[in-house]
All heavy atoms as TSV, in Angstrom:
chain	resi	resn	atom	element	x	y	z
A	1	MET	N	N	0.574	6.352	10.753
A	1	MET	CA	C	1.751	6.099	9.957
A	1	MET	C	C	1.637	6.849	8.596
A	1	MET	O	O	2.559	7.484	8.173
A	1	MET	CB	C	1.901	4.616	9.722
A	1	MET	CG	C	3.113	4.236	8.923
A	1	MET	SD	S	3.355	2.459	8.729
A	1	MET	CE	C	2.266	2.102	7.406
A	2	VAL	N	N	0.493	6.757	7.965
A	2	VAL	CA	C	0.277	7.420	6.682
A	2	VAL	C	C	0.407	8.932	6.855
A	2	VAL	O	O	0.988	9.610	6.012
A	2	VAL	CB	C	-1.068	7.023	6.056
A	2	VAL	CG1	C	-1.361	7.852	4.818
A	2	VAL	CG2	C	-1.062	5.553	5.677
A	3	ASP	N	N	-0.127	9.445	7.941
A	3	ASP	CA	C	-0.085	10.886	8.159
A	3	ASP	C	C	1.348	11.419	8.371
A	3	ASP	O	O	1.582	12.609	8.247
A	3	ASP	CB	C	-0.943	11.278	9.365
A	3	ASP	CG	C	-2.411	11.249	9.012
A	3	ASP	OD1	O	-2.747	11.305	7.804
A	3	ASP	OD2	O	-3.238	11.149	9.963
A	4	ARG	N	N	2.320	10.554	8.680
A	4	ARG	CA	C	3.679	10.959	8.873
A	4	ARG	C	C	4.518	10.966	7.570
A	4	ARG	O	O	5.663	11.367	7.574
A	4	ARG	CB	C	4.378	10.080	9.920
A	4	ARG	CG	C	3.780	10.280	11.298
A	4	ARG	CD	C	4.614	9.624	12.352
A	4	ARG	NE	N	4.937	8.255	12.017
A	4	ARG	CZ	C	4.830	7.207	12.832
A	4	ARG	NH1	N	4.400	7.388	14.018
A	4	ARG	NH2	N	5.182	6.008	12.423
A	5	LEU	N	N	3.900	10.479	6.470
A	5	LEU	CA	C	4.644	10.461	5.196
A	5	LEU	C	C	4.932	11.870	4.731
A	5	LEU	O	O	4.112	12.777	4.859
A	5	LEU	CB	C	3.798	9.758	4.140
A	5	LEU	CG	C	3.564	8.254	4.288
A	5	LEU	CD1	C	2.553	7.779	3.267
A	5	LEU	CD2	C	4.865	7.506	4.132
A	6	GLU	N	N	6.115	12.044	4.179
A	6	GLU	CA	C	6.498	13.361	3.653
A	6	GLU	C	C	5.561	13.807	2.535
A	6	GLU	O	O	5.276	14.997	2.348
A	6	GLU	CB	C	7.926	13.308	3.150
A	6	GLU	CG	C	8.507	14.630	2.805
A	6	GLU	CD	C	9.992	14.578	2.497
A	6	GLU	OE1	O	10.703	13.817	3.171
A	6	GLU	OE2	O	10.419	15.259	1.566
A	7	VAL	N	N	5.043	12.844	1.772
A	7	VAL	CA	C	4.170	13.180	0.627
A	7	VAL	C	C	2.699	13.230	1.049
A	7	VAL	O	O	1.829	13.375	0.206
A	7	VAL	CB	C	4.367	12.180	-0.532
A	7	VAL	CG1	C	5.763	12.260	-1.079
A	7	VAL	CG2	C	4.006	10.763	-0.106
A	8	ARG	N	N	2.410	13.108	2.312
A	8	ARG	CA	C	1.028	13.056	2.797
A	8	ARG	C	C	0.168	14.230	2.289
A	8	ARG	O	O	-0.988	14.003	1.894
A	8	ARG	CB	C	0.989	13.024	4.316
A	8	ARG	CG	C	-0.381	13.112	4.971
A	8	ARG	CD	C	-1.257	11.954	4.508
A	8	ARG	NE	N	-2.564	11.985	5.122
A	8	ARG	CZ	C	-3.621	12.602	4.602
A	8	ARG	NH1	N	-3.539	13.264	3.459
A	8	ARG	NH2	N	-4.775	12.572	5.189
A	9	PRO	N	N	0.674	15.470	2.208
A	9	PRO	CA	C	-0.175	16.568	1.684
A	9	PRO	C	C	-0.702	16.322	0.263
A	9	PRO	O	O	-1.738	16.814	-0.095
A	9	PRO	CB	C	0.731	17.791	1.763
A	9	PRO	CG	C	1.699	17.459	2.867
A	9	PRO	CD	C	1.947	15.969	2.748
A	10	LEU	N	N	0.060	15.565	-0.527
A	10	LEU	CA	C	-0.411	15.268	-1.884
A	10	LEU	C	C	-1.668	14.441	-1.897
A	10	LEU	O	O	-2.443	14.519	-2.871
A	10	LEU	CB	C	0.705	14.549	-2.667
A	10	LEU	CG	C	2.021	15.324	-2.866
A	10	LEU	CD1	C	3.049	14.440	-3.586
A	10	LEU	CD2	C	1.785	16.603	-3.655
A	11	LEU	N	N	-1.865	13.667	-0.856
A	11	LEU	CA	C	-3.064	12.807	-0.800
A	11	LEU	C	C	-4.349	13.655	-0.566
A	11	LEU	O	O	-5.457	13.142	-0.751
A	11	LEU	CB	C	-2.907	11.742	0.271
A	11	LEU	CG	C	-1.774	10.771	0.064
A	11	LEU	CD1	C	-1.620	9.842	1.276
A	11	LEU	CD2	C	-2.001	9.921	-1.209
A	12	ASP	N	N	-4.174	14.888	-0.136
A	12	ASP	CA	C	-5.344	15.754	0.095
A	12	ASP	C	C	-5.841	16.404	-1.173
A	12	ASP	O	O	-6.819	17.143	-1.143
A	12	ASP	CB	C	-4.957	16.843	1.115
A	12	ASP	CG	C	-4.748	16.263	2.507
A	12	ASP	OD1	O	-5.396	15.240	2.814
A	12	ASP	OD2	O	-3.943	16.845	3.239
A	13	GLY	N	N	-5.164	16.127	-2.309
A	13	GLY	CA	C	-5.586	16.676	-3.588
A	13	GLY	C	C	-4.694	17.846	-3.965
A	13	GLY	O	O	-4.405	18.696	-3.124
A	14	VAL	N	N	-4.209	17.846	-5.187
A	14	VAL	CA	C	-3.365	18.920	-5.682
A	14	VAL	C	C	-3.865	19.340	-7.061
A	14	VAL	O	O	-4.459	18.527	-7.798
A	14	VAL	CB	C	-1.872	18.507	-5.770
A	14	VAL	CG1	C	-1.281	18.282	-4.374
A	14	VAL	CG2	C	-1.682	17.287	-6.614
A	15	ARG	N	N	-3.642	20.574	-7.408
A	15	ARG	CA	C	-3.991	21.121	-8.711
A	15	ARG	C	C	-5.421	20.839	-9.127
A	15	ARG	O	O	-5.719	20.386	-10.240
A	15	ARG	CB	C	-3.030	20.611	-9.785
A	15	ARG	CG	C	-1.612	21.022	-9.542
A	15	ARG	CD	C	-0.711	20.605	-10.632
A	15	ARG	NE	N	0.662	21.009	-10.349
A	15	ARG	CZ	C	1.722	20.388	-10.764
A	15	ARG	NH1	N	1.618	19.303	-11.510
A	15	ARG	NH2	N	2.927	20.823	-10.464
A	16	GLY	N	N	-6.319	20.984	-8.161
A	16	GLY	CA	C	-7.745	20.809	-8.447
A	16	GLY	C	C	-8.239	19.364	-8.416
A	16	GLY	O	O	-9.422	19.125	-8.650
A	17	GLN	N	N	-7.364	18.431	-8.138
A	17	GLN	CA	C	-7.768	17.034	-8.068
A	17	GLN	C	C	-8.439	16.734	-6.703
A	17	GLN	O	O	-8.108	17.342	-5.694
A	17	GLN	CB	C	-6.546	16.115	-8.219
A	17	GLN	CG	C	-5.917	16.204	-9.599
A	17	GLN	CD	C	-6.883	15.728	-10.701
A	17	GLN	OE1	O	-7.507	14.705	-10.594
A	17	GLN	NE2	N	-6.968	16.537	-11.748
A	18	PRO	N	N	-9.381	15.774	-6.708
A	18	PRO	CA	C	-10.022	15.444	-5.417
A	18	PRO	C	C	-9.049	14.718	-4.502
A	18	PRO	O	O	-8.046	14.158	-4.974
A	18	PRO	CB	C	-11.166	14.551	-5.815
A	18	PRO	CG	C	-10.784	13.972	-7.148
A	18	PRO	CD	C	-9.922	15.027	-7.817
A	19	PRO	N	N	-9.307	14.694	-3.211
A	19	PRO	CA	C	-8.456	13.968	-2.282
A	19	PRO	C	C	-8.408	12.479	-2.612
A	19	PRO	O	O	-9.387	11.899	-3.097
A	19	PRO	CB	C	-9.086	14.206	-0.922
A	19	PRO	CG	C	-10.119	15.216	-1.094
A	19	PRO	CD	C	-10.419	15.343	-2.549
A	20	ALA	N	N	-7.299	11.857	-2.306
A	20	ALA	CA	C	-7.160	10.413	-2.505
A	20	ALA	C	C	-7.887	9.676	-1.378
A	20	ALA	O	O	-8.160	10.213	-0.336
A	20	ALA	CB	C	-5.680	10.022	-2.494
A	21	ASP	N	N	-8.173	8.408	-1.634
A	21	ASP	CA	C	-8.831	7.563	-0.663
A	21	ASP	C	C	-7.800	7.065	0.351
A	21	ASP	O	O	-7.251	5.970	0.250
A	21	ASP	CB	C	-9.474	6.362	-1.412
A	21	ASP	CG	C	-10.219	5.408	-0.534
A	21	ASP	OD1	O	-10.330	5.676	0.707
A	21	ASP	OD2	O	-10.680	4.384	-1.026
A	22	VAL	N	N	-7.547	7.909	1.361
A	22	VAL	CA	C	-6.545	7.584	2.362
A	22	VAL	C	C	-6.986	6.365	3.176
A	22	VAL	O	O	-6.150	5.542	3.568
A	22	VAL	CB	C	-6.247	8.797	3.249
A	22	VAL	CG1	C	-5.270	8.465	4.354
A	22	VAL	CG2	C	-5.701	9.949	2.399
A	23	ASP	N	N	-8.262	6.232	3.438
A	23	ASP	CA	C	-8.752	5.013	4.168
A	23	ASP	C	C	-8.463	3.755	3.342
A	23	ASP	O	O	-8.073	2.737	3.898
A	23	ASP	CB	C	-10.245	5.128	4.483
A	23	ASP	CG	C	-10.548	6.146	5.555
A	23	ASP	OD1	O	-9.636	6.476	6.344
A	23	ASP	OD2	O	-11.678	6.645	5.578
A	24	GLY	N	N	-8.653	3.840	2.027
A	24	GLY	CA	C	-8.329	2.716	1.176
A	24	GLY	C	C	-6.867	2.396	1.171
A	24	GLY	O	O	-6.482	1.219	1.191
A	25	LEU	N	N	-6.029	3.408	1.190
A	25	LEU	CA	C	-4.574	3.212	1.274
A	25	LEU	C	C	-4.222	2.512	2.587
A	25	LEU	O	O	-3.441	1.572	2.630
A	25	LEU	CB	C	-3.843	4.540	1.146
A	25	LEU	CG	C	-2.309	4.486	1.329
A	25	LEU	CD1	C	-1.669	3.569	0.273
A	25	LEU	CD2	C	-1.734	5.886	1.238
A	26	THR	N	N	-4.816	2.981	3.675
A	26	THR	CA	C	-4.567	2.389	4.996
A	26	THR	C	C	-4.999	0.918	5.010
A	26	THR	O	O	-4.287	0.041	5.497
A	26	THR	CB	C	-5.313	3.198	6.075
A	26	THR	OG1	O	-4.847	4.536	6.018
A	26	THR	CG2	C	-5.024	2.616	7.443
A	27	ARG	N	N	-6.179	0.631	4.434
A	27	ARG	CA	C	-6.645	-0.749	4.378
A	27	ARG	C	C	-5.714	-1.617	3.576
A	27	ARG	O	O	-5.457	-2.791	3.902
A	27	ARG	CB	C	-8.064	-0.812	3.804
A	27	ARG	CG	C	-9.127	-0.355	4.760
A	27	ARG	CD	C	-10.557	-0.666	4.264
A	27	ARG	NE	N	-10.828	-0.082	2.948
A	27	ARG	CZ	C	-11.286	1.114	2.716
A	27	ARG	NH1	N	-11.514	1.925	3.729
A	27	ARG	NH2	N	-11.528	1.531	1.500
A	28	THR	N	N	-5.156	-1.077	2.455
A	28	THR	CA	C	-4.228	-1.826	1.629
A	28	THR	C	C	-2.966	-2.160	2.386
A	28	THR	O	O	-2.463	-3.301	2.373
A	28	THR	CB	C	-3.894	-1.023	0.346
A	28	THR	OG1	O	-5.103	-0.820	-0.365
A	28	THR	CG2	C	-2.882	-1.748	-0.504
A	29	ILE	N	N	-2.423	-1.180	3.107
A	29	ILE	CA	C	-1.195	-1.401	3.895
A	29	ILE	C	C	-1.469	-2.448	4.998
A	29	ILE	O	O	-0.639	-3.351	5.168
A	29	ILE	CB	C	-0.725	-0.069	4.539
A	29	ILE	CG1	C	-0.261	0.883	3.446
A	29	ILE	CG2	C	0.372	-0.334	5.549
A	29	ILE	CD1	C	-0.042	2.293	3.926
A	30	VAL	N	N	-2.594	-2.359	5.667
A	30	VAL	CA	C	-2.927	-3.316	6.685
A	30	VAL	C	C	-3.082	-4.719	6.103
A	30	VAL	O	O	-2.603	-5.704	6.678
A	30	VAL	CB	C	-4.176	-2.903	7.479
A	30	VAL	CG1	C	-4.677	-4.002	8.390
A	30	VAL	CG2	C	-3.899	-1.628	8.291
A	31	ALA	N	N	-3.757	-4.821	4.971
A	31	ALA	CA	C	-3.969	-6.137	4.330
A	31	ALA	C	C	-2.638	-6.773	3.940
A	31	ALA	O	O	-2.430	-7.966	4.144
A	31	ALA	CB	C	-4.879	-5.997	3.129
A	32	LEU	N	N	-1.718	-5.971	3.375
A	32	LEU	CA	C	-0.403	-6.522	3.032
A	32	LEU	C	C	0.361	-6.942	4.276
A	32	LEU	O	O	1.070	-7.936	4.262
A	32	LEU	CB	C	0.386	-5.492	2.218
A	32	LEU	CG	C	-0.063	-5.310	0.787
A	32	LEU	CD1	C	0.633	-4.088	0.161
A	32	LEU	CD2	C	0.201	-6.546	-0.044
A	33	SER	N	N	0.198	-6.195	5.353
A	33	SER	CA	C	0.856	-6.542	6.609
A	33	SER	C	C	0.332	-7.872	7.153
A	33	SER	O	O	1.097	-8.719	7.611
A	33	SER	CB	C	0.652	-5.442	7.649
A	33	SER	OG	O	1.257	-4.265	7.232
A	34	TRP	N	N	-0.992	-8.033	7.084
A	34	TRP	CA	C	-1.579	-9.291	7.548
A	34	TRP	C	C	-1.147	-10.457	6.663
A	34	TRP	O	O	-0.887	-11.573	7.151
A	34	TRP	CB	C	-3.109	-9.194	7.572
A	34	TRP	CG	C	-3.612	-8.556	8.814
A	34	TRP	CD1	C	-4.190	-7.349	8.924
A	34	TRP	CD2	C	-3.589	-9.119	10.142
A	34	TRP	NE1	N	-4.492	-7.093	10.249
A	34	TRP	CE2	C	-4.165	-8.169	10.986
A	34	TRP	CE3	C	-3.116	-10.334	10.644
A	34	TRP	CZ2	C	-4.265	-8.390	12.382
A	34	TRP	CZ3	C	-3.238	-10.545	12.012
A	34	TRP	CH2	C	-3.791	-9.579	12.872
A	35	LEU	N	N	-1.039	-10.232	5.341
A	35	LEU	CA	C	-0.585	-11.290	4.447
A	35	LEU	C	C	0.851	-11.691	4.828
A	35	LEU	O	O	1.141	-12.890	4.928
A	35	LEU	CB	C	-0.599	-10.816	2.992
A	35	LEU	CG	C	-0.064	-11.768	1.954
A	35	LEU	CD1	C	-0.852	-13.091	1.940
A	35	LEU	CD2	C	-0.042	-11.108	0.582
A	36	ALA	N	N	1.742	-10.718	5.049
A	36	ALA	CA	C	3.086	-11.020	5.442
A	36	ALA	C	C	3.124	-11.768	6.773
A	36	ALA	O	O	3.857	-12.759	6.944
A	36	ALA	CB	C	3.907	-9.746	5.531
A	37	GLN	N	N	2.273	-11.338	7.708
A	37	GLN	CA	C	2.196	-12.017	9.006
A	37	GLN	C	C	1.713	-13.446	8.861
A	37	GLN	O	O	2.261	-14.386	9.443
A	37	GLN	CB	C	1.275	-11.223	9.955
A	37	GLN	CG	C	1.029	-11.897	11.295
A	37	GLN	CD	C	2.266	-11.930	12.154
A	37	GLN	OE1	O	3.108	-11.049	12.089
A	37	GLN	NE2	N	2.375	-12.936	12.967
A	38	ASP	N	N	0.655	-13.646	8.065
A	38	ASP	CA	C	0.111	-15.008	7.872
A	38	ASP	C	C	1.116	-15.947	7.191
A	38	ASP	O	O	1.152	-17.115	7.521
A	38	ASP	CB	C	-1.182	-14.924	7.031
A	38	ASP	CG	C	-2.335	-14.320	7.813
A	38	ASP	OD1	O	-2.241	-14.154	9.057
A	38	ASP	OD2	O	-3.330	-13.954	7.166
A	39	LEU	N	N	1.870	-15.429	6.249
A	39	LEU	CA	C	2.842	-16.265	5.536
A	39	LEU	C	C	4.090	-16.511	6.374
A	39	LEU	O	O	4.774	-17.523	6.205
A	39	LEU	CB	C	3.223	-15.640	4.195
A	39	LEU	CG	C	2.097	-15.614	3.176
A	39	LEU	CD1	C	2.525	-14.840	1.939
A	39	LEU	CD2	C	1.678	-17.033	2.813
A	40	GLY	N	N	4.401	-15.597	7.258
A	40	GLY	CA	C	5.460	-15.775	8.258
A	40	GLY	C	C	6.752	-16.287	7.674
A	40	GLY	O	O	7.340	-15.707	6.769
A	41	GLU	N	N	7.188	-17.407	8.232
A	41	GLU	CA	C	8.494	-17.998	7.851
A	41	GLU	C	C	8.500	-18.534	6.407
A	41	GLU	O	O	9.571	-18.802	5.865
A	41	GLU	CB	C	8.861	-19.130	8.833
A	41	GLU	CG	C	9.132	-18.651	10.214
A	41	GLU	CD	C	10.336	-17.727	10.287
A	41	GLU	OE1	O	11.357	-18.025	9.594
A	41	GLU	OE2	O	10.270	-16.713	10.992
A	42	ARG	N	N	7.361	-18.665	5.791
A	42	ARG	CA	C	7.311	-19.149	4.432
A	42	ARG	C	C	7.593	-18.033	3.399
A	42	ARG	O	O	7.705	-18.275	2.209
A	42	ARG	CB	C	5.953	-19.766	4.124
A	42	ARG	CG	C	5.679	-21.019	4.932
A	42	ARG	CD	C	4.289	-21.495	4.739
A	42	ARG	NE	N	3.412	-20.592	5.501
A	42	ARG	CZ	C	2.113	-20.633	5.525
A	42	ARG	NH1	N	1.491	-21.559	4.824
A	42	ARG	NH2	N	1.404	-19.801	6.217
A	43	LEU	N	N	7.752	-16.813	3.901
A	43	LEU	CA	C	7.900	-15.649	3.025
A	43	LEU	C	C	9.314	-15.093	3.135
A	43	LEU	O	O	9.816	-14.784	4.220
A	43	LEU	CB	C	6.902	-14.572	3.460
A	43	LEU	CG	C	6.872	-13.301	2.646
A	43	LEU	CD1	C	6.393	-13.590	1.203
A	43	LEU	CD2	C	5.973	-12.267	3.295
A	44	GLU	N	N	9.981	-14.977	1.979
A	44	GLU	CA	C	11.274	-14.325	1.891
A	44	GLU	C	C	11.115	-12.824	1.684
A	44	GLU	O	O	11.794	-12.021	2.344
A	44	GLU	CB	C	12.113	-14.929	0.753
A	44	GLU	CG	C	13.514	-14.394	0.661
A	44	GLU	CD	C	14.397	-14.816	1.812
A	44	GLU	OE1	O	14.202	-15.928	2.343
A	44	GLU	OE2	O	15.245	-14.013	2.211
A	45	ALA	N	N	10.215	-12.426	0.788
A	45	ALA	CA	C	9.993	-11.017	0.498
A	45	ALA	C	C	8.615	-10.798	-0.060
A	45	ALA	O	O	8.034	-11.676	-0.729
A	45	ALA	CB	C	11.038	-10.512	-0.486
A	46	LEU	N	N	8.094	-9.601	0.202
A	46	LEU	CA	C	6.791	-9.180	-0.332
A	46	LEU	C	C	6.955	-7.724	-0.748
A	46	LEU	O	O	7.379	-6.888	0.078
A	46	LEU	CB	C	5.708	-9.324	0.736
A	46	LEU	CG	C	4.311	-8.760	0.397
A	46	LEU	CD1	C	3.725	-9.476	-0.782
A	46	LEU	CD2	C	3.406	-8.869	1.597
A	47	ASP	N	N	6.639	-7.395	-1.989
A	47	ASP	CA	C	6.778	-6.051	-2.500
A	47	ASP	C	C	5.567	-5.689	-3.343
A	47	ASP	O	O	5.172	-6.462	-4.223
A	47	ASP	CB	C	8.064	-5.956	-3.351
A	47	ASP	CG	C	8.289	-4.578	-3.910
A	47	ASP	OD1	O	8.086	-3.599	-3.183
A	47	ASP	OD2	O	8.665	-4.463	-5.093
A	48	ALA	N	N	4.970	-4.562	-3.057
A	48	ALA	CA	C	3.884	-4.026	-3.876
A	48	ALA	C	C	4.310	-2.647	-4.319
A	48	ALA	O	O	4.414	-1.745	-3.490
A	48	ALA	CB	C	2.593	-3.977	-3.079
A	49	ASN	N	N	4.631	-2.510	-5.615
A	49	ASN	CA	C	5.194	-1.271	-6.056
A	49	ASN	C	C	4.958	-1.131	-7.571
A	49	ASN	O	O	5.361	-2.014	-8.305
A	49	ASN	CB	C	6.679	-1.230	-5.752
A	49	ASN	CG	C	7.325	0.098	-6.050
A	49	ASN	OD1	O	6.640	1.120	-6.174
A	49	ASN	ND2	N	8.631	0.069	-6.212
A	50	PRO	N	N	4.302	-0.102	-8.018
A	50	PRO	CA	C	3.768	0.995	-7.234
A	50	PRO	C	C	2.366	0.699	-6.721
A	50	PRO	O	O	1.670	-0.202	-7.228
A	50	PRO	CB	C	3.714	2.128	-8.234
A	50	PRO	CG	C	3.468	1.466	-9.563
A	50	PRO	CD	C	4.201	0.156	-9.461
A	51	VAL	N	N	1.995	1.416	-5.716
A	51	VAL	CA	C	0.609	1.430	-5.232
A	51	VAL	C	C	0.049	2.807	-5.582
A	51	VAL	O	O	0.632	3.823	-5.182
A	51	VAL	CB	C	0.557	1.195	-3.706
A	51	VAL	CG1	C	-0.858	1.297	-3.199
A	51	VAL	CG2	C	1.137	-0.178	-3.366
A	52	THR	N	N	-1.037	2.823	-6.354
A	52	THR	CA	C	-1.635	4.091	-6.719
A	52	THR	C	C	-2.880	4.345	-5.860
A	52	THR	O	O	-3.589	3.408	-5.494
A	52	THR	CB	C	-2.020	4.150	-8.210
A	52	THR	OG1	O	-3.021	3.183	-8.449
A	52	THR	CG2	C	-0.831	3.916	-9.080
A	53	CYS	N	N	-3.088	5.600	-5.531
A	53	CYS	CA	C	-4.192	5.952	-4.665
A	53	CYS	C	C	-4.858	7.196	-5.265
A	53	CYS	O	O	-4.207	8.207	-5.481
A	53	CYS	CB	C	-3.682	6.202	-3.264
A	53	CYS	SG	S	-4.980	6.326	-2.039
A	54	SER	N	N	-6.152	7.077	-5.512
A	54	SER	CA	C	-6.931	8.206	-6.043
A	54	SER	C	C	-8.223	8.293	-5.284
A	54	SER	O	O	-8.456	7.567	-4.329
A	54	SER	CB	C	-7.219	7.972	-7.539
A	54	SER	OG	O	-8.161	6.928	-7.687
A	55	ALA	N	N	-9.087	9.196	-5.696
A	55	ALA	CA	C	-10.380	9.346	-5.036
A	55	ALA	C	C	-11.224	8.105	-5.199
A	55	ALA	O	O	-12.126	7.833	-4.402
A	55	ALA	CB	C	-11.098	10.563	-5.606
A	56	ASP	N	N	-10.934	7.320	-6.253
A	56	ASP	CA	C	-11.714	6.090	-6.549
A	56	ASP	C	C	-11.218	4.864	-5.795
A	56	ASP	O	O	-11.854	3.830	-5.863
A	56	ASP	CB	C	-11.677	5.819	-8.052
A	56	ASP	CG	C	-12.298	6.914	-8.833
A	56	ASP	OD1	O	-13.307	7.485	-8.351
A	56	ASP	OD2	O	-11.822	7.215	-9.958
A	57	GLY	N	N	-10.100	4.958	-5.125
A	57	GLY	CA	C	-9.605	3.809	-4.382
A	57	GLY	C	C	-8.087	3.674	-4.503
A	57	GLY	O	O	-7.395	4.551	-4.985
A	58	CYS	N	N	-7.628	2.522	-4.059
A	58	CYS	CA	C	-6.199	2.243	-3.973
A	58	CYS	C	C	-5.952	0.920	-4.689
A	58	CYS	O	O	-6.655	-0.050	-4.482
A	58	CYS	CB	C	-5.829	2.174	-2.499
A	58	CYS	SG	S	-4.101	1.986	-2.214
A	59	VAL	N	N	-4.872	0.873	-5.504
A	59	VAL	CA	C	-4.556	-0.345	-6.280
A	59	VAL	C	C	-3.060	-0.587	-6.259
A	59	VAL	O	O	-2.264	0.300	-6.503
A	59	VAL	CB	C	-5.023	-0.167	-7.770
A	59	VAL	CG1	C	-4.590	-1.365	-8.582
A	59	VAL	CG2	C	-6.493	0.047	-7.867
A	60	ALA	N	N	-2.698	-1.841	-5.970
A	60	ALA	CA	C	-1.301	-2.273	-6.132
A	60	ALA	C	C	-1.153	-2.619	-7.596
A	60	ALA	O	O	-1.737	-3.596	-8.073
A	60	ALA	CB	C	-1.008	-3.450	-5.226
A	61	VAL	N	N	-0.409	-1.833	-8.310
A	61	VAL	CA	C	-0.243	-2.022	-9.780
A	61	VAL	C	C	0.578	-3.252	-10.071
A	61	VAL	O	O	0.300	-4.002	-11.011
A	61	VAL	CB	C	0.371	-0.773	-10.419
A	61	VAL	CG1	C	0.628	-0.995	-11.908
A	61	VAL	CG2	C	-0.485	0.438	-10.171
A	62	ASP	N	N	1.578	-3.512	-9.250
A	62	ASP	CA	C	2.438	-4.683	-9.432
A	62	ASP	C	C	2.788	-5.228	-8.055
A	62	ASP	O	O	2.926	-4.449	-7.091
A	62	ASP	CB	C	3.705	-4.283	-10.190
A	62	ASP	CG	C	4.558	-5.487	-10.613
A	62	ASP	OD1	O	3.995	-6.594	-10.769
A	62	ASP	OD2	O	5.765	-5.305	-10.768
A	63	ALA	N	N	2.940	-6.527	-7.956
A	63	ALA	CA	C	3.344	-7.130	-6.697
A	63	ALA	C	C	4.294	-8.288	-6.930
A	63	ALA	O	O	4.229	-8.942	-7.993
A	63	ALA	CB	C	2.127	-7.603	-5.935
A	64	LEU	N	N	5.145	-8.503	-5.987
A	64	LEU	CA	C	6.119	-9.616	-6.027
A	64	LEU	C	C	6.123	-10.328	-4.706
A	64	LEU	O	O	6.257	-9.691	-3.653
A	64	LEU	CB	C	7.524	-9.081	-6.323
A	64	LEU	CG	C	8.669	-10.073	-6.316
A	64	LEU	CD1	C	8.508	-11.071	-7.481
A	64	LEU	CD2	C	9.995	-9.368	-6.402
A	65	VAL	N	N	5.925	-11.620	-4.745
A	65	VAL	CA	C	5.961	-12.454	-3.543
A	65	VAL	C	C	7.057	-13.503	-3.781
A	65	VAL	O	O	6.988	-14.259	-4.751
A	65	VAL	CB	C	4.607	-13.132	-3.278
A	65	VAL	CG1	C	4.693	-14.026	-2.042
A	65	VAL	CG2	C	3.488	-12.085	-3.113
A	66	ILE	N	N	8.030	-13.533	-2.890
A	66	ILE	CA	C	9.116	-14.490	-3.001
A	66	ILE	C	C	9.041	-15.440	-1.828
A	66	ILE	O	O	9.201	-15.017	-0.663
A	66	ILE	CB	C	10.485	-13.809	-3.060
A	66	ILE	CG1	C	10.558	-12.846	-4.225
A	66	ILE	CG2	C	11.613	-14.856	-3.116
A	66	ILE	CD1	C	11.809	-12.016	-4.274
A	67	PRO	N	N	8.795	-16.752	-2.081
A	67	PRO	CA	C	8.739	-17.677	-0.978
A	67	PRO	C	C	10.119	-18.005	-0.450
A	67	PRO	O	O	11.116	-17.938	-1.177
A	67	PRO	CB	C	8.071	-18.930	-1.596
A	67	PRO	CG	C	8.420	-18.833	-3.046
A	67	PRO	CD	C	8.521	-17.345	-3.363
A	68	ARG	N	N	10.182	-18.332	0.816
A	68	ARG	CA	C	11.437	-18.821	1.415
A	68	ARG	C	C	11.582	-20.287	1.038
A	68	ARG	O	O	10.651	-21.062	1.172
A	68	ARG	CB	C	11.401	-18.656	2.930
A	68	ARG	CG	C	12.713	-19.104	3.572
A	68	ARG	CD	C	12.825	-18.599	4.972
A	68	ARG	NE	N	13.114	-17.165	4.898
A	68	ARG	CZ	C	12.720	-16.268	5.823
A	68	ARG	NH1	N	11.991	-16.661	6.825
A	68	ARG	NH2	N	13.016	-14.999	5.675
A	69	LEU	N	N	12.724	-20.645	0.520
A	69	LEU	CA	C	12.919	-21.992	-0.028
A	69	LEU	C	C	13.500	-22.978	0.950
A	69	LEU	O	O	13.618	-24.133	0.645
A	69	LEU	CB	C	13.780	-21.916	-1.280
A	69	LEU	CG	C	13.225	-21.086	-2.432
A	69	LEU	CD1	C	14.179	-21.000	-3.610
A	69	LEU	CD2	C	11.860	-21.651	-2.864
A	70	SER	N	N	13.817	-22.552	2.132
A	70	SER	CA	C	14.392	-23.517	3.069
A	70	SER	C	C	13.560	-23.675	4.302
A	70	SER	O	O	12.660	-23.022	4.600
A	70	SER	CB	C	15.804	-23.088	3.497
A	70	SER	OG	O	15.834	-21.759	3.933
């Protein structure tokens, strides 16, 4: 899935920067997916934006979790 992103070549490093931690990005996406799955019907929305990815790892800079109220 990550390899199909239009911006995928940027993760390989640009302008002399080292490649980003694509495995870390993949683990982050999978972890968020599992969180959404585990919360299931109790979850209205889950948003992590932006997610930054560098050679040192991957970080969700901001996240929003909205519970389902009914």
